[in-house]
C-alpha positions, 0 to 999 in steps of 0.5 A: 709220191704226192697224195694231196688228192686224198683230201678231196676223194669222192665215192666214184674213185677206185679205192683199189688203185689208191690202196695199191699206190699207198702200198707201193709208196708206204708199205715198207715204212709201215712194216719197218715201223711195225717191226721197230715197235714189235721186234717180231717179223710175223707180227709186223706182217700181220699189223701191216696187213691190218693197217692197209685194211683199215686205210682201205675202210677209212680212205674216204674219211681221211681229213688231210690234217697230217701227211698221208705217211703220218696218218698211216704210221699213226694207224700202225702205232694204234694197231700195235697198241691194240695188240699189246692190250689184247688178252692173248698177248704174251710179251716175248722179246727175241734174243739179239738184235735184227741184222741186215739180210745178206747182200753181196759185198766185195769181200767177206771181211767187208760184209762182216764189218758192216754187219758188226757195225750194224748190230752195234748200232741196233743194240745201242738204239734198241737199248734206249727207252721206248720214248727216246727210241721211237722219236729217234726212229721216226725222225732219222729213219722215217724222216718225219718232221717234229710237228708230224712226230708230235701229232703221231705220238700225241705229244708237244713239239717241245717234247719231241725236240727234248726226246730227240736231243736226249736220244742223240746224247744217249746214243753218242755216249753208248757208242763211245762205251762200245768202242 
């Protein structure tokens, strides 16, 4: 869905309709990114809601310097950072890795194998340092360009490329060790 019209919004446009379109288009990406950063589903729900509240409040101030998706993921990242900095935050990491919700599969063996592979990949990705993990997720899952990732993380494109390369190498090595 193209949201190029957001660059030239006027106060006469219905913000509710625009927000609904953005929620449909990017709601899952925002939640997944919040979950990736926090590893807590309930907190991800809260942050996602806060992201869309902030988008609603600042809809007419969107400048169009980055894609709408990059803008929203930047808001997500900043809200997670704000949460981490807050006085009442206690760092609690869940045990184990996130698993896929049960889907109907042709057989129990196939389902078990899929889950095992998914858990192994998540374990490897989650074991990466946050700087490598974040770049890898933004590139592979959210399909952001190097430029968009650089803007989102406030780093240079060269740093993005370097971190992405190092993340891929490290994932490859760790996957070999788990075999």
